C-alpha positions as CSV (number, residue, x, y, z in Angstrom):
1,M,-21.7,15.4,20.4
2,S,-23.3,18.7,21.2
3,E,-22.4,20.7,24.3
4,E,-26.0,20.8,25.4
5,Y,-26.2,16.9,25.2
6,E,-23.0,16.5,27.1
7,I,-24.1,18.9,29.9
8,T,-27.5,17.1,30.2
9,R,-25.8,13.7,30.2
10,F,-23.4,14.8,32.9
11,L,-26.1,16.3,35.1
12,N,-28.1,13.1,34.9
13,S,-25.2,10.8,35.5
14,K,-24.9,8.4,38.4
15,K,-21.6,10.0,39.5
16,F,-23.2,13.5,39.7
17,K,-26.2,12.2,41.7
18,E,-24.2,10.1,44.1
19,K,-23.5,11.5,47.6
20,F,-20.6,13.9,47.5
21,D,-17.6,13.1,49.7
22,E,-16.6,16.5,51.0
23,K,-13.2,15.2,52.0
24,E,-12.4,14.1,48.4
25,Y,-11.3,17.6,47.3
26,D,-8.4,17.8,49.8
27,K,-7.3,14.2,49.4
28,I,-3.8,13.7,47.9
29,K,-4.1,12.3,44.5
30,K,-1.7,10.9,41.9
31,Y,-1.8,11.3,38.2
32,K,1.0,10.0,35.9
33,G,3.5,10.2,38.7
34,N,2.5,13.7,39.8
35,T,0.9,14.5,43.2
36,Y,-1.9,17.0,43.5
37,T,-5.0,18.0,45.4
38,G,-8.3,19.5,44.3
39,M,-10.8,18.2,41.8
40,R,-9.9,14.8,40.4
41,V,-8.5,14.5,36.9
42,G,-11.6,13.9,34.6
43,G,-13.9,16.0,36.9
44,R,-16.1,18.6,35.1
45,H,-17.6,22.0,35.8
46,Y,-20.2,23.8,33.8
47,W,-20.3,27.6,34.3
48,N,-22.6,30.3,33.0
49,Y,-20.8,33.6,32.3
50,D,-23.1,36.6,32.8
51,N,-22.2,40.0,31.4
52,G,-18.6,39.1,30.5
53,K,-16.4,41.9,29.4
54,W,-13.7,41.3,26.8
55,Y,-11.2,44.1,26.1
56,E,-8.5,43.9,23.4
57,V,-5.8,46.1,22.1
58,K,-4.1,45.4,18.8
59,T,-0.3,45.5,19.3
60,S,0.9,44.3,15.9
61,P,-0.7,43.2,12.6
62,E,-1.3,39.7,14.1
63,K,-1.2,40.2,17.8
64,W,-3.7,41.5,20.4
65,N,-3.5,41.9,24.2
66,I,-6.7,40.7,25.7
67,T,-8.5,41.0,29.1
68,F,-11.7,39.2,30.0
69,N,-13.6,39.9,33.2
70,S,-16.7,38.1,34.3
71,I,-18.3,36.4,37.3
72,K,-18.9,32.8,36.5
73,R,-21.6,30.9,38.3
74,R,-22.1,27.1,38.6
75,Y,-24.7,25.5,36.4
76,H,-25.8,23.7,39.5
77,K,-25.3,24.6,43.2
78,A,-22.1,23.3,44.7
79,P,-22.5,20.5,47.3
80,I,-22.5,21.7,50.8
81,N,-19.0,22.0,52.4
82,S,-17.3,21.2,49.1
83,G,-14.3,22.6,47.3
84,A,-12.0,25.4,48.1
85,S,-12.6,28.0,50.8
86,I,-14.1,31.4,49.9
87,G,-11.4,33.8,49.0
88,T,-9.1,31.2,47.4
89,K,-7.5,32.4,44.2
90,Y,-6.4,30.3,41.2
91,H,-3.9,31.4,38.6
92,W,-4.5,29.7,35.3
93,Y,-2.7,29.9,32.0
94,I,-4.9,29.4,28.9
95,I,-3.8,28.4,25.4
96,A,-6.8,28.6,23.1
97,D,-8.2,28.8,19.6
98,Q,-10.8,31.4,19.0
99,I,-13.2,31.5,16.1
100,A,-15.2,34.7,15.7
101,E,-18.0,34.6,13.0
102,K,-19.4,38.0,12.0
103,L,-23.2,37.9,12.4
104,D,-23.9,41.6,11.5
105,S,-22.2,44.9,11.6
106,N,-22.0,44.9,15.4
107,S,-22.0,41.2,16.4
108,Y,-19.8,38.2,16.4
109,M,-20.4,34.6,17.6
110,T,-17.3,33.7,19.5
111,T,-16.2,30.2,20.2
112,M,-13.1,29.4,22.1
113,K,-11.6,26.0,22.7
114,G,-8.3,25.2,24.3
115,L,-6.3,24.1,27.3
116,K,-6.3,25.5,30.8
117,F,-3.3,24.9,33.1
118,K,-3.1,25.5,36.8
119,I,0.0,27.7,37.5
120,G,-0.7,28.3,41.1
121,H,-3.2,29.0,43.8
122,Q,-3.5,31.2,46.9
123,R,-5.5,30.2,49.9
124,P,-7.3,33.0,51.8
125,Y,-4.8,32.9,54.7
126,W,-1.6,32.8,52.5
127,K,0.4,35.9,51.9
128,N,1.4,34.8,48.3
129,F,0.5,32.5,45.5
130,S,1.9,29.0,45.7
131,Y,4.6,29.6,43.0
132,E,6.1,32.5,45.1
133,Y,7.3,30.1,47.8
134,P,10.9,28.9,47.7
135,E,10.1,25.1,47.4
136,K,7.9,25.7,44.3
137,Q,8.6,26.5,40.7
138,S,8.3,30.2,40.0
139,Y,5.5,31.5,37.8
140,K,7.8,32.0,34.9
141,Q,9.3,28.4,35.2
142,R,5.8,26.9,35.4
143,V,4.6,28.8,32.3
144,I,7.7,27.9,30.4
145,E,7.1,24.2,31.3
146,V,3.5,24.4,30.1
147,L,4.5,26.0,26.8
148,E,7.4,23.6,26.2
149,K,5.2,20.5,26.8
150,T,2.5,22.0,24.6
151,L,4.9,22.7,21.8
152,K,6.3,19.2,22.1
153,Q,2.8,17.8,21.7
154,L,2.1,20.1,18.7
155,K,5.3,19.0,17.0
156,G,4.0,15.4,17.3
157,E,6.7,14.2,19.7
158,S,3.9,12.9,22.0
159,S,0.2,12.3,21.5
160,V,-1.7,15.5,20.6
161,K,-5.0,15.3,22.4
162,N,-6.7,18.7,22.3
163,F,-5.1,20.4,19.3
């Protein structure tokens, strides 16, 4: 299924057109025994990245350090009074495959697919990210957990869905 078809289907879906419950975002939800808030599991966002900047430094024959900066904008306007407060920050950990196809001497078509894991968040009135508070897993513990679960999936010890 093409990405364009999937986006069009989503934007024309009954779920998208139904009245938005502005309280849904902050409701406590459960998924496979875990409690969370925010967008429901299965929710979708489509973003347009304008003027993204990718910076990379080769640090070994097979390794690069990368930085990507861009402002992403919603494909459609957010429902009024929905989602997180302005100033909220999210800390994600991304594991991805990237395919870069050379188009000419100066251009590559880049496609990246992978997994994005929430490591923590910081509300505008908080001093720290959520993982910096004593009752939460630290940043390092959370990243190790994500990598260990992903490695277990890749080794076939549980169902591999996105790899």
